[in-house]
SEKOL-428169 format. One record per residue: residue number from 1; residue in three letters; x, y, z of N, C-alpha, C, CB in turn. Coordinates in nm, 2 decimals. Glycine has a CB too. Example, Ala and Ser with C-alpha at 12.3 -4.5 7.8 and 13.67 -1.06 7.14 Angstrom:
<recs>
seq/type/n.xx/n.yy/n.zz/ca.xx/ca.yy/ca.zz/c.xx/c.yy/c.zz/cb.xx/cb.yy/cb.zz
1/ALA/1.32/-0.57/0.78/1.23/-0.45/0.78/1.32/-0.33/0.78/1.13/-0.45/0.90
2/SER/1.28/-0.22/0.71/1.37/-0.11/0.71/1.29/0.00/0.79/1.41/-0.06/0.57
</recs>
This chain:
<recs>
seq/type/n.xx/n.yy/n.zz/ca.xx/ca.yy/ca.zz/c.xx/c.yy/c.zz/cb.xx/cb.yy/cb.zz
1/UNK/12.12/7.27/10.90/12.06/7.15/10.95/11.96/7.18/11.06/12.16/7.06/11.01
2/UNK/11.84/7.12/11.05/11.74/7.13/11.15/11.72/7.00/11.22/11.62/7.19/11.10
3/UNK/11.72/7.00/11.35/11.72/6.88/11.43/11.61/6.91/11.54/11.87/6.85/11.49
4/UNK/11.50/6.83/11.53/11.39/6.84/11.63/11.39/6.71/11.70/11.25/6.86/11.56
5/UNK/11.38/6.73/11.84/11.38/6.62/11.93/11.30/6.64/12.06/11.53/6.58/11.97
6/UNK/11.27/6.53/12.13/11.19/6.54/12.25/11.27/6.48/12.37/11.06/6.47/12.23
7/UNK/11.25/6.53/12.49/11.32/6.47/12.61/11.24/6.49/12.73/11.46/6.52/12.62
8/UNK/11.24/6.41/12.83/11.17/6.42/12.95/11.22/6.54/13.03/11.17/6.29/13.03
9/UNK/11.35/6.56/13.03/11.42/6.67/13.09/11.49/6.76/12.99/11.53/6.61/13.19
10/UNK/11.41/6.86/12.95/11.47/6.95/12.84/11.58/7.02/12.88/11.37/7.05/12.78
11/UNK/11.60/7.07/13.02/11.72/7.14/13.06/11.85/7.05/13.06/11.71/7.20/13.20
12/UNK/11.83/6.92/13.08/11.95/6.83/13.07/11.99/6.81/12.93/11.92/6.70/13.13
13/UNK/11.89/6.79/12.85/11.92/6.77/12.70/11.98/6.90/12.64/11.78/6.74/12.63
14/UNK/11.94/7.01/12.68/11.99/7.14/12.64/12.14/7.15/12.68/11.91/7.26/12.70
15/UNK/12.17/7.12/12.80/12.31/7.12/12.85/12.39/7.02/12.77/12.32/7.09/12.99
16/UNK/12.34/6.90/12.73/12.42/6.80/12.66/12.45/6.85/12.52/12.33/6.66/12.66
17/UNK/12.34/6.91/12.46/12.36/6.97/12.33/12.47/7.07/12.32/12.24/7.02/12.27
18/UNK/12.46/7.16/12.43/12.57/7.26/12.43/12.70/7.21/12.46/12.54/7.36/12.54
19/UNK/12.71/7.09/12.53/12.84/7.03/12.55/12.89/6.97/12.42/12.83/6.92/12.67
20/UNK/12.80/6.91/12.33/12.84/6.86/12.21/12.91/6.96/12.13/12.72/6.81/12.14
21/UNK/12.84/7.08/12.11/12.90/7.19/12.03/13.03/7.23/12.08/12.81/7.31/12.04
22/UNK/13.05/7.26/12.22/13.17/7.31/12.27/13.28/7.20/12.27/13.15/7.36/12.41
23/UNK/13.24/7.08/12.29/13.34/6.97/12.29/13.40/6.94/12.16/13.27/6.84/12.33
24/UNK/13.33/6.99/12.05/13.39/6.98/11.91/13.46/7.10/11.87/13.27/6.95/11.80
25/UNK/13.47/7.20/11.96/13.54/7.32/11.92/13.45/7.43/11.87/13.64/7.29/11.82
26/UNK/13.32/7.41/11.89/13.22/7.51/11.84/13.16/7.59/11.96/13.10/7.45/11.76
27/UNK/13.03/7.64/11.93/12.97/7.72/12.04/12.82/7.73/12.01/13.04/7.87/12.04
28/UNK/12.75/7.79/12.10/12.62/7.82/12.09/12.60/7.96/12.05/12.54/7.79/12.22
29/UNK/12.55/7.99/11.93/12.53/8.13/11.89/12.39/8.19/11.93/12.55/8.13/11.75
30/UNK/12.30/8.11/11.96/12.16/8.16/11.99/12.10/8.06/12.08/12.08/8.19/11.87
31/UNK/12.01/8.10/12.18/11.95/8.01/12.27/11.83/8.08/12.32/12.05/7.97/12.39
32/UNK/11.72/8.00/12.31/11.59/8.06/12.35/11.52/7.93/12.42/11.49/8.12/12.22
33/UNK/11.49/7.95/12.54/11.42/7.84/12.63/11.29/7.90/12.69/11.51/7.79/12.74
34/UNK/11.19/7.82/12.67/11.06/7.85/12.74/11.05/7.76/12.87/10.93/7.82/12.64
35/UNK/11.00/7.82/12.98/10.97/7.74/13.11/10.84/7.74/13.14/11.05/7.78/13.22
36/UNK/10.80/7.64/13.23/10.67/7.64/13.28/10.66/7.72/13.41/10.63/7.49/13.31
37/UNK/10.55/7.71/13.49/10.53/7.80/13.61/10.63/7.75/13.72/10.38/7.80/13.66
38/UNK/10.68/7.63/13.71/10.78/7.58/13.82/10.92/7.61/13.77/10.76/7.42/13.84
39/UNK/10.94/7.67/13.66/11.08/7.70/13.61/11.14/7.59/13.54/11.16/7.74/13.72
40/UNK/11.07/7.48/13.51/11.13/7.37/13.43/11.12/7.40/13.28/11.05/7.23/13.46
41/UNK/11.22/7.37/13.21/11.22/7.40/13.06/11.11/7.31/13.00/11.35/7.37/13.00
42/UNK/11.03/7.39/12.92/10.93/7.32/12.83/10.99/7.29/12.69/10.80/7.41/12.82
43/UNK/11.06/7.39/12.64/11.12/7.37/12.51/11.25/7.46/12.50/11.02/7.41/12.40
44/UNK/11.33/7.42/12.41/11.46/7.51/12.40/11.49/7.50/12.25/11.59/7.45/12.49
45/UNK/11.53/7.62/12.20/11.58/7.62/12.06/11.72/7.67/12.06/11.50/7.71/11.95
46/UNK/11.82/7.60/12.01/11.95/7.63/12.01/12.01/7.65/11.87/12.03/7.52/12.09
47/UNK/12.09/7.74/11.85/12.17/7.75/11.72/12.31/7.72/11.76/12.16/7.89/11.65
48/UNK/12.36/7.60/11.71/12.49/7.56/11.73/12.58/7.58/11.62/12.50/7.42/11.76
49/UNK/12.70/7.63/11.64/12.80/7.64/11.53/12.92/7.55/11.56/12.85/7.79/11.50
50/UNK/12.95/7.46/11.47/13.06/7.36/11.49/13.15/7.35/11.37/13.00/7.23/11.52
51/UNK/13.28/7.33/11.39/13.37/7.32/11.27/13.30/7.24/11.16/13.51/7.27/11.31
52/UNK/13.31/7.28/11.04/13.25/7.21/10.93/13.30/7.06/10.91/13.28/7.28/10.80
53/UNK/13.43/7.04/10.95/13.51/6.92/10.95/13.44/6.82/11.05/13.66/6.95/10.98
54/UNK/13.37/6.87/11.16/13.31/6.79/11.26/13.16/6.78/11.26/13.35/6.85/11.39
55/UNK/13.10/6.82/11.15/12.96/6.83/11.13/12.90/6.69/11.15/12.92/6.90/10.99
56/UNK/12.94/6.60/11.08/12.89/6.45/11.09/12.90/6.40/11.23/12.98/6.35/11.00
57/UNK/13.02/6.42/11.30/13.03/6.39/11.43/12.94/6.46/11.52/13.16/6.41/11.47
58/UNK/12.90/6.58/11.51/12.81/6.66/11.58/12.68/6.60/11.57/12.81/6.80/11.54
59/UNK/12.64/6.56/11.45/12.50/6.51/11.43/12.49/6.37/11.49/12.47/6.50/11.28
60/UNK/12.59/6.29/11.48/12.59/6.16/11.55/12.57/6.18/11.70/12.72/6.08/11.51
61/UNK/12.64/6.27/11.76/12.64/6.30/11.91/12.50/6.36/11.94/12.75/6.39/11.95
62/UNK/12.44/6.43/11.86/12.31/6.51/11.90/12.21/6.40/11.90/12.27/6.62/11.78
63/UNK/12.22/6.30/11.81/12.11/6.19/11.82/12.10/6.12/11.95/12.14/6.08/11.73
64/UNK/12.21/6.13/12.04/12.20/6.07/12.17/12.17/6.16/12.28/12.32/6.01/12.20
65/UNK/12.14/6.29/12.24/12.10/6.38/12.34/11.95/6.37/12.38/12.13/6.51/12.30
66/UNK/11.86/6.34/12.29/11.72/6.33/12.31/11.66/6.25/12.20/11.66/6.48/12.32
67/UNK/11.53/6.21/12.21/11.46/6.13/12.11/11.44/6.21/11.98/11.32/6.08/12.17
68/UNK/11.51/6.17/11.88/11.50/6.25/11.75/11.36/6.22/11.70/11.60/6.20/11.64
69/UNK/11.29/6.34/11.66/11.16/6.34/11.59/11.18/6.36/11.44/11.07/6.44/11.65
70/UNK/11.27/6.45/11.41/11.29/6.48/11.27/11.41/6.56/11.25/11.17/6.57/11.21
71/UNK/11.46/6.55/11.12/11.59/6.63/11.09/11.58/6.65/10.95/11.72/6.56/11.13
72/UNK/11.65/6.76/10.91/11.67/6.79/10.77/11.80/6.87/10.75/11.54/6.86/10.71
73/UNK/11.86/6.85/10.64/11.98/6.90/10.60/11.98/6.98/10.48/12.08/6.80/10.60
74/UNK/12.02/7.10/10.48/12.04/7.19/10.35/12.19/7.24/10.36/11.93/7.31/10.35
75/UNK/12.24/7.26/10.24/12.37/7.33/10.23/12.37/7.44/10.14/12.48/7.23/10.19
76/UNK/12.46/7.54/10.16/12.48/7.64/10.06/12.63/7.65/10.04/12.43/7.77/10.11
77/UNK/12.66/7.63/9.90/12.80/7.64/9.86/12.84/7.78/9.83/12.83/7.55/9.74
78/UNK/12.93/7.84/9.92/12.97/7.97/9.90/13.12/7.98/9.84/12.97/8.04/10.04
79/UNK/13.16/7.87/9.79/13.30/7.85/9.74/13.33/7.96/9.64/13.33/7.71/9.68
80/UNK/13.23/7.98/9.54/13.25/8.07/9.43/13.25/8.21/9.49/13.15/8.05/9.33
81/UNK/13.17/8.24/9.58/13.17/8.37/9.64/13.30/8.40/9.71/13.05/8.38/9.74
82/UNK/13.36/8.30/9.78/13.48/8.32/9.85/13.59/8.36/9.75/13.52/8.20/9.94
83/UNK/13.60/8.28/9.64/13.71/8.30/9.54/13.69/8.44/9.48/13.71/8.18/9.43
84/UNK/13.56/8.46/9.44/13.54/8.60/9.37/13.57/8.72/9.46/13.40/8.61/9.34
85/UNK/13.53/8.71/9.59/13.57/8.82/9.68/13.72/8.83/9.70/13.50/8.79/9.82
86/UNK/13.79/8.72/9.71/13.93/8.72/9.73/14.00/8.79/9.61/13.98/8.58/9.75
87/UNK/13.95/8.75/9.49/14.01/8.82/9.37/13.97/8.97/9.36/13.96/8.75/9.25
88/UNK/13.86/9.01/9.41/13.82/9.14/9.41/13.91/9.22/9.51/13.67/9.15/9.44
89/UNK/13.94/9.16/9.62/14.03/9.22/9.72/14.17/9.25/9.67/14.04/9.13/9.85
90/UNK/14.22/9.15/9.59/14.35/9.17/9.53/14.35/9.28/9.43/14.41/9.03/9.47
91/UNK/14.24/9.28/9.34/14.24/9.39/9.24/14.22/9.53/9.31/14.13/9.36/9.14
92/UNK/14.15/9.54/9.42/14.13/9.66/9.48/14.26/9.71/9.55/14.02/9.64/9.59
93/UNK/14.34/9.62/9.60/14.46/9.65/9.66/14.57/9.71/9.55/14.52/9.53/9.73
94/UNK/14.56/9.64/9.44/14.65/9.69/9.33/14.61/9.82/9.28/14.64/9.59/9.22
95/UNK/14.48/9.85/9.28/14.43/9.98/9.23/14.46/10.09/9.33/14.27/9.97/9.22
96/UNK/14.46/10.06/9.46/14.50/10.16/9.56/14.66/10.19/9.55/14.46/10.11/9.70
97/UNK/14.74/10.09/9.52/14.88/10.11/9.50/14.90/10.20/9.38/14.95/9.98/9.49
98/UNK/14.82/10.18/9.27/14.84/10.27/9.15/14.79/10.41/9.19/14.76/10.21/9.03
99/UNK/14.69/10.43/9.27/14.65/10.57/9.30/14.74/10.63/9.39/14.51/10.57/9.36
100/UNK/14.80/10.55/9.48/14.91/10.61/9.57/15.03/10.67/9.49/14.95/10.51/9.67
101/UNK/15.06/10.60/9.38/15.17/10.64/9.29/15.13/10.77/9.22/15.20/10.52/9.19
102/UNK/15.00/10.77/9.18/14.95/10.90/9.12/14.96/11.02/9.22/14.81/10.88/9.07
103/UNK/14.93/10.99/9.34/14.93/11.09/9.45/15.07/11.16/9.45/14.90/11.03/9.58
104/UNK/15.17/11.08/9.45/15.31/11.13/9.46/15.34/11.21/9.34/15.41/11.01/9.48
105/UNK/15.27/11.19/9.23/15.30/11.26/9.10/15.22/11.38/9.09/15.27/11.17/8.98
106/UNK/15.11/11.41/9.16/15.02/11.50/9.15/15.09/11.64/9.16/14.91/11.49/9.26
107/UNK/15.06/11.73/9.05/15.13/11.86/9.04/15.07/11.97/9.10/15.15/11.90/8.90
108/UNK/14.93/11.97/9.11/14.86/12.08/9.16/14.78/12.03/9.28/14.78/12.15/9.05
109/UNK/14.72/12.14/9.36/14.64/12.10/9.47/14.51/12.04/9.42/14.61/12.23/9.56
110/UNK/14.46/12.09/9.32/14.34/12.03/9.26/14.36/11.89/9.22/14.28/12.10/9.15
111/UNK/14.47/11.85/9.17/14.51/11.70/9.14/14.51/11.63/9.27/14.65/11.69/9.06
112/UNK/14.57/11.68/9.37/14.58/11.60/9.49/14.45/11.59/9.55/14.68/11.66/9.58
113/UNK/14.36/11.68/9.54/14.23/11.66/9.61/14.15/11.55/9.54/14.15/11.79/9.61
114/UNK/14.15/11.56/9.40/14.08/11.45/9.31/14.14/11.31/9.35/14.10/11.49/9.16
115/UNK/14.28/11.30/9.36/14.33/11.17/9.38/14.30/11.12/9.52/14.48/11.18/9.36
116/UNK/14.30/11.22/9.62/14.27/11.18/9.76/14.13/11.13/9.77/14.30/11.29/9.85
117/UNK/14.04/11.20/9.69/13.89/11.16/9.70/13.88/11.01/9.64/13.81/11.26/9.61
118/UNK/13.95/10.99/9.53/13.94/10.85/9.46/14.00/10.75/9.56/14.02/10.85/9.33
119/UNK/14.12/10.79/9.61/14.19/10.69/9.71/14.09/10.66/9.83/14.33/10.75/9.76
120/UNK/14.03/10.75/9.88/13.94/10.73/10.01/13.83/10.64/9.96/13.87/10.88/10.07
121/UNK/13.77/10.66/9.84/13.66/10.58/9.79/13.70/10.43/9.78/13.61/10.62/9.66
122/UNK/13.82/10.41/9.71/13.87/10.28/9.69/13.91/10.21/9.82/13.99/10.29/9.61
123/UNK/13.96/10.29/9.91/14.00/10.22/10.05/13.87/10.17/10.12/14.07/10.32/10.14
124/UNK/13.76/10.26/10.11/13.63/10.22/10.18/13.58/10.09/10.11/13.52/10.35/10.16
125/UNK/13.59/10.09/9.97/13.55/9.96/9.90/13.62/9.84/9.95/13.56/9.98/9.75
126/UNK/13.75/9.86/9.96/13.84/9.75/10.00/13.80/9.70/10.14/13.99/9.80/10.01
127/UNK/13.78/9.80/10.24/13.74/9.75/10.37/13.61/9.67/10.37/13.72/9.87/10.47
128/UNK/13.52/9.72/10.28/13.39/9.64/10.27/13.42/9.50/10.21/13.29/9.72/10.17
129/UNK/13.49/9.49/10.11/13.53/9.36/10.05/13.60/9.27/10.15/13.63/9.37/9.93
130/UNK/13.68/9.33/10.23/13.76/9.25/10.34/13.65/9.19/10.43/13.87/9.34/10.41
131/UNK/13.57/9.28/10.48/13.47/9.22/10.58/13.37/9.11/10.52/13.39/9.33/10.63
132/UNK/13.34/9.13/10.39/13.26/9.03/10.32/13.34/8.90/10.31/13.22/9.08/10.18
133/UNK/13.47/8.91/10.27/13.55/8.80/10.26/13.57/8.72/10.39/13.68/8.84/10.21
134/UNK/13.58/8.79/10.50/13.59/8.73/10.63/13.47/8.67/10.68/13.64/8.84/10.73
135/UNK/13.35/8.73/10.65/13.22/8.68/10.68/13.20/8.54/10.60/13.10/8.79/10.65
136/UNK/13.24/8.54/10.47/13.21/8.42/10.39/13.32/8.31/10.44/13.24/8.46/10.21
137/UNK/13.44/8.35/10.49/13.53/8.25/10.53/13.47/8.19/10.66/13.67/8.30/10.56
138/UNK/13.41/8.26/10.74/13.34/8.21/10.86/13.24/8.11/10.83/13.28/8.32/10.94
139/UNK/13.16/8.13/10.71/13.05/8.04/10.68/13.11/7.91/10.63/12.96/8.10/10.56
140/UNK/13.22/7.92/10.57/13.28/7.79/10.52/13.35/7.72/10.63/13.37/7.81/10.41
141/UNK/13.39/7.78/10.73/13.47/7.71/10.83/13.37/7.64/10.94/13.56/7.81/10.90
142/UNK/13.26/7.70/10.96/13.16/7.65/11.07/13.03/7.62/11.01/13.14/7.76/11.17
143/UNK/12.97/7.51/11.06/12.84/7.46/11.01/12.74/7.50/11.12/12.85/7.30/10.99
144/UNK/12.63/7.54/11.07/12.51/7.58/11.17/12.42/7.46/11.18/12.43/7.71/11.11
145/UNK/12.38/7.43/11.30/12.28/7.34/11.34/12.18/7.39/11.43/12.33/7.21/11.40
146/UNK/12.05/7.39/11.38/11.94/7.44/11.47/11.87/7.33/11.54/11.83/7.53/11.38
147/UNK/11.88/7.33/11.67/11.83/7.21/11.75/11.71/7.26/11.83/11.95/7.16/11.86
148/UNK/11.60/7.19/11.82/11.47/7.22/11.89/11.44/7.10/11.98/11.35/7.24/11.79
149/UNK/11.44/7.12/12.12/11.41/7.01/12.21/11.28/7.05/12.28/11.53/6.99/12.31
150/UNK/11.18/6.97/12.28/11.06/6.98/12.34/11.04/6.87/12.45/10.95/6.98/12.25
151/UNK/10.97/6.91/12.55/10.94/6.82/12.66/10.85/6.70/12.61/10.87/6.89/12.76
152/UNK/10.89/6.59/12.63/10.81/6.46/12.59/10.67/6.49/12.64/10.87/6.32/12.64
153/UNK/10.57/6.47/12.54/10.43/6.47/12.57/10.36/6.62/12.56/10.41/6.42/12.71
154/UNK/10.44/6.72/12.55/10.39/6.85/12.53/10.35/6.89/12.39/10.49/6.95/12.58
155/UNK/10.41/6.82/12.29/10.37/6.84/12.16/10.35/6.71/12.09/10.47/6.92/12.09
156/UNK/10.23/6.69/12.02/10.21/6.55/11.97/10.31/6.52/11.86/10.05/6.54/11.90
157/UNK/10.34/6.40/11.83/10.44/6.36/11.74/10.41/6.40/11.60/10.47/6.21/11.74
158/UNK/10.27/6.41/11.57/10.25/6.46/11.43/10.28/6.61/11.42/10.11/6.43/11.39
159/UNK/10.23/6.67/11.32/10.27/6.80/11.29/10.21/6.90/11.39/10.24/6.84/11.15
160/UNK/10.29/7.01/11.43/10.24/7.10/11.52/10.15/7.20/11.45/10.35/7.18/11.59
161/UNK/10.06/7.26/11.53/9.95/7.36/11.48/10.03/7.50/11.48/9.82/7.36/11.58
162/UNK/10.08/7.53/11.37/10.14/7.65/11.35/10.08/7.74/11.24/10.29/7.63/11.33
163/UNK/10.11/7.86/11.23/10.07/7.95/11.12/9.91/7.98/11.14/10.10/7.88/10.99
164/UNK/9.86/8.05/11.04/9.73/8.10/11.04/9.62/7.99/11.05/9.70/8.17/10.92
165/UNK/9.64/7.88/10.97/9.54/7.77/10.96/9.55/7.69/11.09/9.57/7.68/10.84
166/UNK/9.67/7.67/11.15/9.68/7.61/11.28/9.62/7.68/11.39/9.82/7.59/11.31
167/UNK/9.63/7.81/11.38/9.56/7.89/11.48/9.41/7.89/11.47/9.60/8.04/11.47
168/UNK/9.36/7.88/11.35/9.21/7.87/11.33/9.17/7.74/11.38/9.18/7.90/11.18
169/UNK/9.24/7.63/11.35/9.20/7.49/11.39/9.20/7.48/11.54/9.30/7.38/11.33
170/UNK/9.30/7.54/11.61/9.31/7.54/11.76/9.20/7.62/11.81/9.45/7.60/11.81
171/UNK/9.16/7.74/11.76/9.05/7.83/11.80/8.92/7.75/11.79/9.05/7.95/11.72
172/UNK/8.90/7.69/11.68/8.77/7.61/11.65/8.77/7.50/11.75/8.77/7.55/11.50
173/UNK/8.87/7.42/11.78/8.87/7.32/11.88/8.83/7.38/12.01/8.99/7.25/11.89
174/UNK/8.90/7.49/12.05/8.85/7.55/12.18/8.71/7.59/12.18/8.94/7.68/12.21
175/UNK/8.66/7.65/12.09/8.53/7.70/12.08/8.43/7.58/12.09/8.50/7.78/11.94
176/UNK/8.45/7.47/12.01/8.36/7.37/12.00/8.37/7.29/12.13/8.38/7.28/11.88
177/UNK/8.48/7.29/12.20/8.50/7.23/12.33/8.43/7.30/12.44/8.63/7.22/12.36
178/UNK/8.42/7.43/12.43/8.34/7.51/12.52/8.19/7.50/12.51/8.39/7.66/12.51
179/UNK/8.16/7.48/12.37/8.01/7.48/12.34/7.97/7.34/12.39/7.98/7.49/12.19
</recs>
């Protein structure tokens, strides 16, 4: 979710947005604020993480933080990935149990070394799968909201001049204004 807004007092709006996230059981995972020469916030970009079940409530509350200029929502369904990873974890654990049985039956030192090597490889694979599963579980339990708050009047309500063409246009305007 991208949420772009404007406020006369960016610092106060930033604190309110942070309070929305924490009040719903979430957090601020990233925060970047630009200030003017007097130390007052010009703009702030926050990445909020809120429980997925509270996403709509968060959006409603954020609309009251500052004047909404634009918002867009996208979603990524990771349900299939979660199920696939959980199944792969179960299969890997069963495989490790079978190899542990082979280890107890190994007759020679060479057999023990081969089985230990295979066991170590499968345990590393299992650890990787468990980390992936936990990461995916975090994605499904928390929603991410990117909030941009700009000081009212610092950025025109139409589109910002960003990227290469925006830079060229701004440069041309500065050049022609100086001429």
